[in-house]
C-alpha positions as a Markdown table, in Angstrom:
| # | Residue | x | y | z |
|---|---|---|---|---|
| 1 | Unk | 0.0 | 0.0 | 0.0 |
| 2 | Unk | 2.7 | 2.5 | 0.8 |
| 3 | Unk | 4.4 | 1.8 | -2.5 |
| 4 | Unk | 1.2 | 3.0 | -4.1 |
| 5 | Unk | 1.4 | 6.1 | -1.9 |
| 6 | Unk | 5.0 | 6.9 | -3.4 |
| 7 | Unk | 3.8 | 6.3 | -6.9 |
| 8 | Unk | 0.7 | 8.6 | -6.3 |
| 9 | Unk | 2.9 | 11.3 | -4.9 |
| 10 | Unk | 5.4 | 11.3 | -7.8 |
| 11 | Unk | 2.5 | 11.5 | -10.3 |
| 12 | Unk | 0.9 | 14.3 | -8.4 |
| 13 | Unk | 4.3 | 16.2 | -8.4 |
| 14 | Unk | 4.7 | 15.7 | -12.1 |
| 15 | Unk | 1.3 | 17.4 | -12.6 |
| 16 | Unk | 1.8 | 20.1 | -10.0 |
| 17 | Unk | 5.0 | 22.3 | -10.3 |
| 18 | Unk | 4.4 | 23.8 | -6.8 |
| 19 | Unk | 4.3 | 20.5 | -5.2 |
| 20 | Unk | 7.3 | 19.3 | -7.2 |
| 21 | Unk | 9.3 | 22.3 | -6.2 |
| 22 | Unk | 8.3 | 21.8 | -2.5 |
| 23 | Unk | 9.5 | 18.2 | -2.7 |
| 24 | Unk | 12.7 | 19.0 | -4.6 |
| 25 | Unk | 13.7 | 21.6 | -2.2 |
| 26 | Unk | 13.7 | 19.2 | 0.9 |
| 27 | Unk | 17.3 | 19.2 | 2.3 |
| 28 | Unk | 17.2 | 15.5 | 3.3 |
| 29 | Unk | 15.1 | 12.3 | 3.0 |
| 30 | Unk | 13.5 | 12.8 | 6.5 |
| 31 | Unk | 12.2 | 16.3 | 5.4 |
| 32 | Unk | 10.9 | 14.9 | 2.1 |
| 33 | Unk | 9.0 | 12.1 | 3.8 |
| 34 | Unk | 7.7 | 14.6 | 6.4 |
| 35 | Unk | 6.5 | 16.9 | 3.8 |
| 36 | Unk | 4.8 | 14.1 | 1.9 |
| 37 | Unk | 3.2 | 13.0 | 5.2 |
| 38 | Unk | 1.8 | 16.4 | 5.9 |
| 39 | Unk | 0.2 | 16.3 | 2.4 |
| 40 | Unk | -1.4 | 12.9 | 3.0 |
| 41 | Unk | 1.0 | 10.5 | 1.6 |
| 42 | Unk | 1.8 | 7.8 | 4.0 |
| 43 | Unk | 5.2 | 6.1 | 3.4 |
| 44 | Unk | 8.5 | 5.7 | 5.2 |
| 45 | Unk | 12.0 | 6.6 | 3.9 |
| 46 | Unk | 12.6 | 2.9 | 3.4 |
| 47 | Unk | 9.5 | 2.3 | 1.3 |
| 48 | Unk | 10.4 | 5.5 | -0.7 |
| 49 | Unk | 13.8 | 3.9 | -1.3 |
| 50 | Unk | 12.3 | 0.6 | -2.2 |
| 51 | Unk | 9.8 | 2.1 | -4.8 |
| 52 | Unk | 12.3 | 4.5 | -6.5 |
| 53 | Unk | 15.3 | 2.2 | -6.4 |
| 54 | Unk | 17.5 | 4.9 | -4.9 |
| 55 | Unk | 19.3 | 4.7 | -1.6 |
| 56 | Unk | 18.9 | 7.5 | 0.9 |
| 57 | Unk | 22.4 | 8.8 | 0.0 |
| 58 | Unk | 21.2 | 9.3 | -3.6 |
| 59 | Unk | 18.5 | 11.6 | -2.6 |
| 60 | Unk | 20.1 | 14.6 | -4.5 |
| 61 | Unk | 18.2 | 13.6 | -7.7 |
| 62 | Unk | 15.0 | 15.6 | -8.7 |
| 63 | Unk | 11.7 | 13.9 | -9.0 |
| 64 | Unk | 11.7 | 14.2 | -12.8 |
| 65 | Unk | 14.9 | 12.2 | -12.9 |
| 66 | Unk | 13.5 | 9.1 | -11.1 |
| 67 | Unk | 13.1 | 6.4 | -13.8 |
| 68 | Unk | 9.8 | 4.6 | -14.1 |
| 69 | Unk | 7.8 | 7.4 | -12.2 |
């Protein structure tokens, strides 16, 4: 279920430039997940990593660069 939340968030971010900018400016994965949770998307850092295929250390990428999303 959480993996669907990650996908739903990224799809929403692709359609909403303001949301995308908000997420892309998160300074670290914890802040990214916290911002997502505040917007009603329920997933953990680990679930985000599993869904995107990126490790937490590779968080520097922007949403638009995540393959398959």
